[in-house]
C-alpha positions as CSV (number, residue, x, y, z in Angstrom):
1,X,0.0,0.0,0.0
2,X,1.4,3.4,-1.0
3,X,2.0,5.9,1.8
4,X,2.1,9.7,1.6
5,X,5.9,9.5,2.0
6,X,6.0,7.4,-1.2
7,X,4.3,10.3,-2.9
8,X,7.4,12.4,-2.5
9,X,8.9,10.2,-5.3
10,X,5.7,9.5,-7.2
11,X,4.8,10.9,-10.6
12,X,1.4,12.1,-11.8
13,X,1.3,9.1,-14.1
14,X,1.1,6.9,-11.0
15,X,-2.4,8.3,-10.5
16,X,-3.4,9.0,-14.1
17,X,-6.3,6.5,-14.0
18,X,-8.3,9.0,-11.9
19,X,-8.1,11.9,-14.4
20,X,-11.0,12.7,-16.6
21,X,-9.2,14.8,-19.2
22,X,-6.1,14.1,-21.3
23,X,-2.9,14.8,-19.4
24,X,0.1,13.5,-21.3
25,X,2.7,15.4,-19.2
26,X,4.8,13.4,-16.9
27,X,6.2,15.1,-13.8
28,X,7.3,14.3,-10.2
29,X,4.8,15.4,-7.6
30,X,7.5,16.9,-5.4
31,X,10.1,19.3,-6.5
32,X,13.8,18.9,-7.2
33,X,14.4,15.2,-7.0
34,X,15.0,14.7,-10.7
35,X,16.9,17.9,-11.5
36,X,13.9,20.0,-12.6
37,X,14.5,22.4,-15.5
38,X,13.3,25.9,-15.5
39,X,12.1,28.1,-18.3
40,X,13.6,31.5,-17.4
41,X,12.5,33.3,-20.5
42,X,8.8,32.5,-20.6
43,X,6.5,35.2,-19.2
44,X,2.9,34.6,-18.1
45,X,0.8,37.2,-20.0
46,X,-0.7,40.1,-18.1
47,X,-4.2,41.2,-19.3
48,X,-6.3,44.1,-18.3
49,X,-9.9,43.0,-17.4
50,X,-10.8,46.7,-17.1
51,X,-11.1,46.5,-20.9
52,X,-14.1,44.3,-20.3
53,X,-15.5,45.9,-17.1
54,X,-15.4,49.5,-18.4
55,X,-14.8,49.2,-22.1
56,X,-17.1,49.2,-25.1
57,X,-17.7,46.2,-27.4
58,X,-14.3,46.6,-29.0
59,X,-12.6,46.6,-25.6
60,X,-14.5,43.5,-24.6
61,X,-13.4,41.7,-27.8
62,X,-9.8,42.8,-27.3
63,X,-9.8,41.4,-23.7
64,X,-11.4,38.2,-24.9
65,X,-8.7,37.7,-27.5
66,X,-5.9,38.5,-25.0
67,X,-7.2,36.3,-22.3
68,X,-8.0,33.5,-24.6
69,X,-4.6,33.5,-26.2
70,X,-2.9,33.5,-22.8
71,X,-5.0,30.6,-21.5
72,X,-4.8,28.6,-24.7
73,X,-1.0,29.0,-24.6
74,X,-0.4,27.8,-21.0
75,X,-3.6,28.0,-19.0
76,X,-2.5,30.9,-16.8
77,X,-2.8,34.7,-17.0
78,X,-2.3,37.7,-14.7
79,X,-5.4,40.0,-14.3
80,X,-5.0,43.7,-13.7
81,X,-7.8,46.3,-13.6
82,X,-10.2,44.0,-11.7
83,X,-11.5,46.7,-9.3
84,X,-11.2,44.5,-6.2
85,X,-9.6,46.6,-3.4
86,X,-6.0,45.5,-3.0
87,X,-6.2,46.5,0.7
88,X,-8.5,43.6,1.2
89,X,-5.8,41.3,-0.1
90,X,-3.2,42.7,2.3
91,X,-5.6,42.4,5.2
92,X,-6.4,38.8,4.2
93,X,-2.8,37.8,4.7
94,X,-2.9,39.1,8.3
95,X,-6.2,37.4,9.1
96,X,-5.1,34.0,7.7
97,X,-2.1,34.1,10.0
98,X,-4.5,34.9,12.9
99,X,-6.8,32.0,12.1
100,X,-4.2,29.4,11.8
101,X,-1.9,30.5,14.6
102,X,-4.6,31.8,17.0
103,X,-6.6,28.6,17.2
104,X,-5.5,25.4,18.9
105,X,-5.3,22.2,16.8
106,X,-8.3,20.9,18.8
107,X,-10.3,24.1,17.8
108,X,-9.4,23.6,14.2
109,X,-10.1,19.9,14.1
110,X,-13.7,20.6,15.1
111,X,-14.1,21.7,11.5
112,X,-12.2,18.8,10.0
113,X,-12.8,18.7,6.2
114,X,-15.6,16.5,4.9
115,X,-17.4,16.3,1.6
116,X,-20.4,18.6,0.8
117,X,-21.6,17.7,-2.6
118,X,-18.6,17.6,-4.9
119,X,-16.2,19.5,-2.7
120,X,-14.2,18.5,0.4
121,X,-14.9,21.5,2.7
122,X,-13.3,22.4,6.1
123,X,-9.9,22.2,7.8
124,X,-6.9,20.2,6.5
125,X,-4.0,19.7,9.0
126,X,-0.5,20.0,7.8
127,X,0.7,17.1,5.7
128,X,-3.0,16.0,5.3
129,X,-4.1,18.0,2.3
130,X,-4.3,14.7,0.5
131,X,-3.6,11.0,1.0
132,X,-0.9,10.9,-1.7
133,X,1.7,13.4,-0.5
134,X,2.7,15.1,2.8
135,X,2.3,18.7,1.8
136,X,3.9,21.3,4.0
137,X,0.7,23.4,4.3
138,X,-2.4,23.8,6.4
139,X,-5.6,24.5,4.5
140,X,-9.2,25.5,5.1
141,X,-11.8,25.4,2.4
142,X,-15.0,27.4,2.5
143,X,-17.7,26.8,-0.2
144,X,-20.8,28.9,-0.8
145,X,-22.6,26.9,1.9
146,X,-20.1,28.2,4.4
147,X,-21.0,31.8,3.7
148,X,-24.7,31.0,4.1
149,X,-24.4,29.0,7.3
150,X,-21.4,30.7,8.9
151,X,-21.8,29.3,12.4
152,X,-21.5,25.7,11.1
153,X,-18.3,26.3,9.1
154,X,-16.4,29.3,10.6
155,X,-14.6,29.4,13.9
156,X,-15.0,33.2,14.0
157,X,-18.0,35.1,12.5
158,X,-16.0,38.2,11.8
159,X,-13.7,36.3,9.5
160,X,-16.7,35.0,7.5
161,X,-17.9,38.5,7.0
162,X,-14.4,39.7,5.9
163,X,-13.6,36.9,3.5
164,X,-17.2,37.2,2.2
165,X,-16.2,40.6,0.9
166,X,-13.3,39.1,-1.1
167,X,-15.6,36.4,-2.5
168,X,-18.2,39.1,-3.5
169,X,-15.4,41.0,-5.4
170,X,-14.3,37.8,-7.2
171,X,-17.9,36.9,-8.1
172,X,-18.2,40.1,-10.1
173,X,-15.4,38.7,-12.4
174,X,-16.9,35.2,-13.0
175,X,-19.2,36.2,-15.8
176,X,-16.8,38.6,-17.5
177,X,-14.1,35.8,-17.6
178,X,-16.6,33.1,-18.8
179,X,-18.2,35.4,-21.4
180,X,-14.7,36.3,-22.7
181,X,-13.7,32.7,-23.1
182,X,-16.9,31.7,-24.8
183,X,-16.4,34.6,-27.2
184,X,-12.9,33.5,-27.9
185,X,-14.2,30.0,-28.8
186,X,-16.9,31.4,-31.0
187,X,-19.8,30.4,-28.7
188,X,-22.7,32.4,-27.4
189,X,-21.1,34.6,-24.8
190,X,-24.0,34.2,-22.4
191,X,-24.3,30.5,-22.6
192,X,-23.3,30.0,-19.0
193,X,-24.7,33.2,-17.4
194,X,-27.5,31.4,-15.6
195,X,-25.3,28.4,-14.5
196,X,-22.7,30.7,-13.1
197,X,-24.9,33.2,-11.3
198,X,-24.8,32.0,-7.7
199,X,-22.7,29.0,-8.6
200,X,-20.6,27.0,-6.1
201,X,-17.0,27.9,-5.4
202,X,-14.2,26.9,-3.0
203,X,-12.3,29.6,-1.2
204,X,-9.2,28.0,0.2
205,X,-7.1,29.6,2.9
206,X,-3.5,28.3,2.8
207,X,-1.0,28.7,5.6
208,X,2.6,27.5,4.9
209,X,4.6,27.5,8.1
210,X,8.4,28.1,8.1
211,X,10.2,25.1,6.5
212,X,12.1,23.2,9.2
213,X,15.4,21.5,8.4
214,X,13.8,18.1,9.0
215,X,11.0,18.7,6.6
216,X,13.3,20.2,4.0
217,X,15.4,17.1,4.1
218,X,12.4,14.8,3.3
219,X,12.0,16.3,-0.2
220,X,8.4,17.1,0.5
221,X,6.9,20.1,-1.4
222,X,4.9,22.9,0.1
223,X,2.1,21.8,-2.2
224,X,2.5,19.0,-4.7
225,X,2.3,19.3,-8.4
226,X,-1.3,19.2,-9.5
227,X,-4.0,20.6,-11.8
228,X,-7.1,22.4,-10.5
229,X,-10.4,20.6,-11.0
230,X,-12.6,23.7,-11.6
231,X,-13.6,26.0,-14.4
232,X,-11.0,28.6,-13.3
233,X,-9.3,29.9,-10.2
234,X,-8.7,33.4,-9.0
235,X,-5.5,33.7,-6.9
236,X,-4.5,37.1,-5.5
237,X,-0.8,37.4,-6.0
238,X,1.1,35.9,-3.1
239,X,3.9,38.0,-1.6
240,X,6.3,35.0,-1.0
241,X,7.9,33.1,-3.8
242,X,6.8,29.6,-4.5
243,X,4.2,29.2,-7.3
244,X,5.6,27.4,-10.3
245,X,3.8,26.4,-13.6
246,X,4.7,23.5,-15.9
247,X,5.1,24.6,-19.5
248,X,3.8,21.5,-21.4
249,X,5.5,22.7,-24.6
250,X,9.0,22.1,-23.2
251,X,8.3,20.4,-19.9
252,X,10.2,23.1,-18.0
253,X,8.9,24.9,-14.9
254,X,8.0,28.6,-15.0
255,X,8.4,30.7,-11.8
256,X,5.6,33.3,-11.7
257,X,6.0,36.6,-9.9
258,X,2.8,38.6,-10.2
259,X,2.6,42.2,-9.0
260,X,0.9,42.9,-5.7
261,X,-2.8,43.5,-6.1
262,X,-3.1,41.5,-9.3
263,X,-4.9,38.2,-9.7
264,X,-3.4,35.1,-11.1
265,X,-6.1,33.3,-13.2
266,X,-5.8,29.7,-14.3
267,X,-8.1,27.2,-16.0
268,X,-8.9,23.7,-14.5
269,X,-10.2,20.3,-15.5
270,X,-13.9,21.4,-16.0
271,X,-12.7,24.0,-18.5
272,X,-10.4,21.6,-20.3
273,X,-13.3,19.2,-20.6
274,X,-15.8,21.6,-22.0
275,X,-13.3,23.4,-24.3
276,X,-12.2,20.1,-25.8
277,X,-8.7,20.7,-24.6
278,X,-8.4,24.2,-26.1
279,X,-7.9,25.6,-22.6
280,X,-5.5,23.3,-20.7
281,X,-5.7,22.5,-17.0
282,X,-2.1,23.4,-16.3
283,X,0.1,21.7,-13.8
284,X,1.4,23.9,-11.0
285,X,2.9,23.5,-7.5
286,X,4.2,25.6,-4.6
287,X,7.9,25.2,-4.1
288,X,10.1,26.1,-1.2
289,X,11.6,29.6,-1.8
290,X,15.2,29.7,-3.2
291,X,16.1,32.4,-0.6
292,X,16.9,30.6,2.7
293,X,15.5,33.7,4.6
294,X,12.2,33.2,3.0
295,X,12.1,29.5,3.9
296,X,11.9,30.5,7.6
297,X,9.1,32.9,6.9
298,X,5.4,32.0,6.7
299,X,3.6,32.1,3.4
300,X,-0.2,32.5,2.9
301,X,-2.5,32.4,-0.2
302,X,-6.2,32.3,-0.7
303,X,-7.3,31.0,-4.1
304,X,-11.0,30.9,-5.1
305,X,-12.0,28.0,-7.3
306,X,-15.1,28.4,-9.5
307,X,-17.2,25.3,-9.9
308,X,-20.6,24.3,-11.4
309,X,-23.1,22.9,-9.0
310,X,-22.9,19.1,-8.7
311,X,-26.0,18.3,-10.7
312,X,-25.0,20.3,-13.8
313,X,-23.8,18.4,-16.9
314,X,-20.3,18.9,-18.2
315,X,-20.2,18.6,-22.0
316,X,-18.1,19.9,-24.8
317,X,-19.4,23.3,-25.9
318,X,-21.8,23.2,-28.8
319,X,-19.7,25.6,-30.9
320,X,-16.8,23.1,-30.9
321,X,-16.6,20.4,-33.6
322,X,-15.5,16.8,-33.0
323,X,-16.0,16.6,-29.2
324,X,-13.5,14.2,-27.5
325,X,-15.5,13.8,-24.3
326,X,-19.0,12.5,-23.6
327,X,-21.3,14.4,-21.3
328,X,-20.9,13.7,-17.6
329,X,-22.5,15.0,-14.4
330,X,-20.3,17.4,-12.5
331,X,-20.4,15.4,-9.2
332,X,-19.2,12.2,-11.0
333,X,-16.5,14.0,-12.9
334,X,-15.2,16.0,-9.8
335,X,-15.2,13.1,-7.3
336,X,-13.7,10.6,-9.7
337,X,-10.7,13.0,-10.0
338,X,-10.4,13.8,-6.3
339,X,-10.5,10.1,-5.4
340,X,-6.7,10.2,-6.1
341,X,-6.4,12.6,-3.1
342,X,-9.0,11.1,-0.8
343,X,-9.3,7.4,-1.7
344,X,-11.3,5.3,-4.1
345,X,-14.5,5.3,-2.0
346,X,-14.7,9.1,-2.4
347,X,-16.0,8.8,-6.0
348,X,-19.7,9.1,-6.8
349,X,-20.4,6.7,-9.6
350,X,-24.2,6.9,-10.0
351,X,-25.6,7.9,-13.4
């Protein structure tokens, strides 16, 4: 039986049977054990979503082209001009530290993660983000339900109110992004308006403690190489180095350094499925910083993953010819993939 420690030397292909979209890339889950190569020249594209939010039809088309080109190329882009107050992002970092360091482990374990619909929601202790790798991170996932029933999911009501403001800001970007991607593909721009109004999401608070010498020596990553399972993810730019993206074109890793206040956007498995592989679900990981001084500092991040509700159907968009994938219900698709993290009995197999 494979243990999490075995996962330090595992590759994604060891778990490929769980994936529901084509992923030919072969990479080690942890960093550095096989002499990883880095693409120092590639730059993730920066696009101004203000062209869509405040522009005319020509501005919207220009943004759709720029965003679509960026995501088609590598599945990642950096958004500026998004109108979310950057002061919220700065304050979020302080509050995440407060949540993870101010509560005892017993307090946090009262909210131990469990599945709600498609998504595992709640607290993940360090080294227990998944069953396949001992990640050096604590996590806490809050879905839409957690913002509607705050006392059941949040240890502190005031934190629910604060992070709800960030969620509300990001929700204003969901339709502009989706409409732009549909436009790029030649589809009806409003095809998903109803499905994505009030849709489910997962706001994940990540707390990376300082890396100890003992943990450094194990070879474990701060967060293993993986692909997101959603339509797309909004990640406010972290202040500490770590996020790396695998460029499938040359199988080299790209270090991303987005400016403070910007949002890193990436597409996930849902989007790769419905776009017939036009928008890839791109591999990424969180590495330990190169600077030893940063390794003894904490790191926080708070990505928001955008999902469809579990009863929705995922099918290749009607404007795309020669679909590779048959229709599938979101809950089957999602839990079949996440079984590689949580065990085979996690999958929902009903039609």
